[in-house]
C-alpha positions as CSV (number, residue, x, y, z in Angstrom):
1,X,120.7,59.4,38.9
2,X,123.6,58.9,41.5
3,X,123.0,58.3,45.0
4,X,124.5,61.6,46.0
5,X,122.2,63.4,43.5
6,X,119.2,61.9,45.1
7,X,120.4,63.1,48.6
8,X,120.8,66.5,47.3
9,X,117.3,66.8,45.7
10,X,115.8,65.3,48.9
11,X,117.6,67.9,51.0
12,X,116.7,70.7,48.7
13,X,113.0,69.7,48.8
14,X,112.9,69.4,52.6
15,X,114.7,72.9,52.9
16,X,112.1,74.3,50.4
17,X,109.2,72.8,52.4
18,X,110.7,74.3,55.7
19,X,111.2,77.7,54.2
20,X,107.6,77.6,52.7
21,X,106.2,76.6,56.0
22,X,108.0,79.5,57.8
23,X,106.9,81.9,55.2
24,X,103.3,80.8,55.9
25,X,103.5,81.0,59.6
26,X,105.9,83.9,60.2
27,X,103.1,86.3,60.8
28,X,99.8,85.9,62.4
29,X,98.2,88.4,60.0
30,X,96.0,87.2,57.1
31,X,97.8,86.3,53.9
32,X,96.4,88.9,51.9
33,X,97.1,91.7,54.4
34,X,100.7,90.3,54.6
35,X,101.0,90.7,50.9
36,X,99.7,94.1,51.0
37,X,102.3,95.3,53.7
38,X,104.9,93.8,51.5
39,X,104.3,96.2,49.0
40,X,104.8,99.4,51.1
41,X,107.8,101.8,50.4
42,X,110.0,102.8,53.2
43,X,111.7,106.1,53.8
44,X,108.6,108.1,52.4
45,X,107.2,111.2,54.3
46,X,103.7,109.6,55.0
47,X,102.1,106.4,55.7
48,X,98.9,106.8,53.5
49,X,98.9,103.3,52.2
50,X,95.9,101.0,51.8
51,X,97.9,98.5,53.7
52,X,98.3,100.7,56.6
53,X,94.3,101.3,56.8
54,X,93.7,97.5,56.4
55,X,96.0,96.7,59.3
56,X,94.4,99.4,61.5
57,X,91.1,97.9,60.7
58,X,92.5,94.4,61.7
59,X,93.9,95.6,65.1
60,X,90.7,97.4,66.0
61,X,88.4,94.5,65.1
62,X,90.8,91.8,66.6
63,X,89.8,90.3,70.0
64,X,93.5,89.6,70.8
65,X,96.5,91.9,71.0
66,X,99.5,91.7,68.6
67,X,101.6,88.7,69.3
68,X,98.8,86.4,70.2
69,X,100.0,83.7,67.7
70,X,103.6,84.7,66.9
71,X,106.1,85.6,69.7
72,X,106.8,89.2,69.6
73,X,110.4,90.2,68.8
74,X,112.1,92.4,71.3
75,X,113.8,95.3,69.4
76,X,116.5,96.9,71.8
77,X,118.4,98.4,69.0
78,X,115.9,100.3,66.7
79,X,118.5,100.7,64.0
80,X,117.8,97.1,62.8
81,X,114.4,98.2,61.7
82,X,116.1,100.9,59.4
83,X,118.7,98.2,58.3
84,X,116.1,95.5,57.4
85,X,112.7,96.9,57.3
86,X,111.4,94.1,55.1
87,X,112.4,91.6,57.6
88,X,110.3,92.8,60.4
89,X,107.3,94.2,58.3
90,X,104.0,92.7,59.4
91,X,105.7,91.1,62.5
92,X,104.9,91.8,66.2
93,X,107.7,93.8,67.7
94,X,108.1,95.1,71.4
95,X,109.6,98.5,71.8
96,X,110.4,100.5,74.8
97,X,111.2,104.2,75.1
98,X,110.3,107.7,76.5
99,X,107.1,109.5,75.4
100,X,108.1,112.7,73.6
101,X,104.7,113.6,72.3
102,X,101.3,112.3,72.9
103,X,98.8,113.4,70.2
104,X,95.2,113.8,70.8
105,X,92.9,111.2,69.4
106,X,91.9,111.8,65.9
107,X,90.0,110.1,63.0
108,X,91.4,109.6,59.5
109,X,89.2,111.8,57.3
110,X,89.2,109.5,54.2
111,X,88.4,106.6,56.3
112,X,85.4,107.4,58.5
113,X,84.8,103.6,59.1
114,X,87.9,103.5,61.3
115,X,87.5,104.6,65.0
116,X,89.6,107.3,66.5
117,X,93.3,106.3,67.0
118,X,96.2,107.9,69.3
119,X,99.6,108.7,68.2
120,X,102.5,108.5,70.4
121,X,106.2,109.4,69.7
122,X,109.0,107.3,71.6
123,X,112.6,108.3,71.7
124,X,115.7,107.1,73.5
125,X,119.0,109.0,74.1
126,X,121.0,106.2,72.7
127,X,118.8,105.9,69.4
128,X,119.1,108.3,66.2
129,X,115.7,106.8,65.1
130,X,112.3,107.3,66.7
131,X,109.2,105.1,67.0
132,X,105.7,106.4,65.9
133,X,103.1,104.1,67.7
134,X,99.5,104.2,66.5
135,X,97.3,102.9,69.3
136,X,93.7,101.9,68.7
137,X,92.9,102.7,72.4
138,X,92.8,106.2,73.9
139,X,96.0,106.9,75.8
140,X,95.6,110.7,76.1
141,X,96.3,110.2,80.0
142,X,99.9,109.0,79.5
143,X,102.1,112.0,80.4
144,X,105.0,113.4,78.6
145,X,108.3,111.7,79.9
146,X,106.9,108.7,80.9
147,X,108.6,105.2,79.9
148,X,106.3,103.2,77.7
149,X,106.5,99.7,76.4
150,X,104.2,98.4,73.7
151,X,103.9,95.4,71.3
152,X,102.5,96.0,67.8
153,X,102.8,95.3,64.3
154,X,105.7,96.9,62.4
155,X,104.6,98.7,59.2
156,X,107.5,100.7,57.7
157,X,110.2,103.3,58.3
158,X,108.9,106.7,57.8
159,X,110.6,110.1,57.1
160,X,109.5,113.4,58.8
161,X,111.0,116.9,58.5
162,X,113.1,118.4,61.2
163,X,114.3,121.9,62.1
164,X,117.9,121.1,61.4
165,X,116.9,120.6,57.7
166,X,118.0,116.7,57.6
167,X,115.1,114.4,57.7
168,X,114.4,112.3,60.7
169,X,113.6,108.6,60.6
170,X,110.8,107.0,62.6
171,X,109.5,103.4,62.7
172,X,105.8,102.9,62.3
173,X,104.1,100.5,64.6
174,X,100.3,99.9,65.1
175,X,99.2,98.3,68.4
176,X,96.1,98.1,70.4
177,X,97.6,99.8,73.5
178,X,100.7,100.0,75.7
179,X,101.7,97.0,77.9
180,X,103.7,98.9,80.5
181,X,103.8,102.6,81.5
182,X,106.1,103.9,84.1
183,X,107.7,107.2,85.3
184,X,111.3,107.7,85.9
185,X,112.1,108.0,89.6
186,X,113.0,111.4,90.8
187,X,111.7,113.1,87.7
188,X,109.3,115.3,89.5
189,X,112.0,116.6,91.9
190,X,114.2,117.5,89.1
191,X,111.7,119.7,87.4
192,X,111.6,122.1,90.5
193,X,108.8,123.3,92.7
194,X,105.2,122.9,91.6
195,X,104.2,126.3,90.6
196,X,100.5,125.4,90.6
197,X,100.6,125.2,94.5
198,X,102.1,128.7,94.7
199,X,99.7,130.3,92.3
200,X,96.7,128.8,94.3
201,X,98.1,130.1,97.5
202,X,98.6,133.7,96.0
203,X,95.0,133.6,94.7
204,X,93.5,132.6,98.1
205,X,95.4,135.3,99.6
206,X,94.0,137.8,97.1
207,X,90.5,136.6,97.7
208,X,90.6,136.9,101.5
209,X,92.1,140.5,101.3
210,X,89.2,141.5,99.0
211,X,86.6,140.1,101.4
212,X,88.3,142.0,104.3
213,X,88.4,145.2,102.4
214,X,84.8,144.9,101.5
215,X,83.8,144.4,105.1
216,X,85.9,147.4,106.2
217,X,84.2,149.7,103.8
218,X,80.8,148.7,105.1
219,X,81.7,149.5,108.8
220,X,81.7,153.3,109.5
221,X,82.9,155.0,112.6
222,X,80.2,157.3,114.4
223,X,80.9,160.4,116.6
224,X,79.2,159.9,119.9
225,X,78.5,163.6,120.4
226,X,76.7,163.7,117.3
227,X,74.3,160.7,118.0
228,X,70.8,161.4,118.2
229,X,67.6,159.5,118.4
230,X,66.0,158.5,115.1
231,X,62.6,159.6,116.5
232,X,61.2,161.7,119.2
233,X,60.2,159.8,122.4
234,X,56.4,159.6,123.3
235,X,56.8,161.1,126.9
236,X,59.5,163.8,127.5
237,X,60.4,163.8,131.3
238,X,63.3,166.2,131.0
239,X,61.4,169.3,132.1
240,X,59.8,167.5,135.0
241,X,63.0,166.1,136.3
242,X,64.6,169.6,136.2
243,X,61.7,171.2,138.1
244,X,61.6,168.4,140.6
245,X,65.5,169.0,141.3
246,X,64.9,172.6,142.2
247,X,62.4,171.8,145.0
248,X,63.3,171.2,148.7
249,X,62.5,168.0,150.3
250,X,59.4,168.6,152.7
251,X,61.1,167.2,155.8
252,X,64.3,168.9,155.5
253,X,64.6,172.3,157.7
254,X,65.8,175.4,155.8
255,X,69.5,176.0,155.9
256,X,70.7,178.2,158.8
257,X,73.1,181.1,158.5
258,X,76.5,180.7,160.2
259,X,75.6,183.3,163.1
260,X,72.3,181.7,163.9
261,X,73.7,178.6,165.7
262,X,71.6,177.5,169.0
């Protein structure tokens, strides 16, 4: 064997060992779970696959968040997940987008051993694809329109029906929870006035009006001429006072006539 052939064999063996080492350490998931994820088919209308449920159980039972051993890949352009889904499958990826839907926590009916999960849909105006995030934590308090960033394991590219007839594409990612949640500045002022305060003010005015009307109905006007005592007095002095008024005082002389002047 020539010296050149030996060099080529040595280089090939080194390259093979490096590639094998990268394949063994490219993901922080258990080897059997990584193999199950590799068998997932993309561009289907569901993600009902054993590997998905096994990954979900792994994240729920793990004490560390995705990316604890492998640096997460920041995916700014979500189209790369569509173009090369197999290259990112099982790896921790970081995505950021606007919350378009926040589904209430639910339980998988056929897998009662799994705890409830939350489903959040992310979108961006510059992306034709969306992201479906499955959180193992309860994130029901995250409002629609908030900007969310999360790191999780990429599973597959999923299809979903749309009103236009053309199916949409979504990247399925399993994460423990969001790493950052923020709201766009000025979003509240753009939506116009808060009608809740106006409704509360109107209701308060109606309640006050009803109370005043009830009080007005309970107060009745009385005619003073028709007033009378509710019961007869014990001693009636009216007749005695009238008789006393007709009497003349004993020390007063009788009235004189005009011609009887002294």
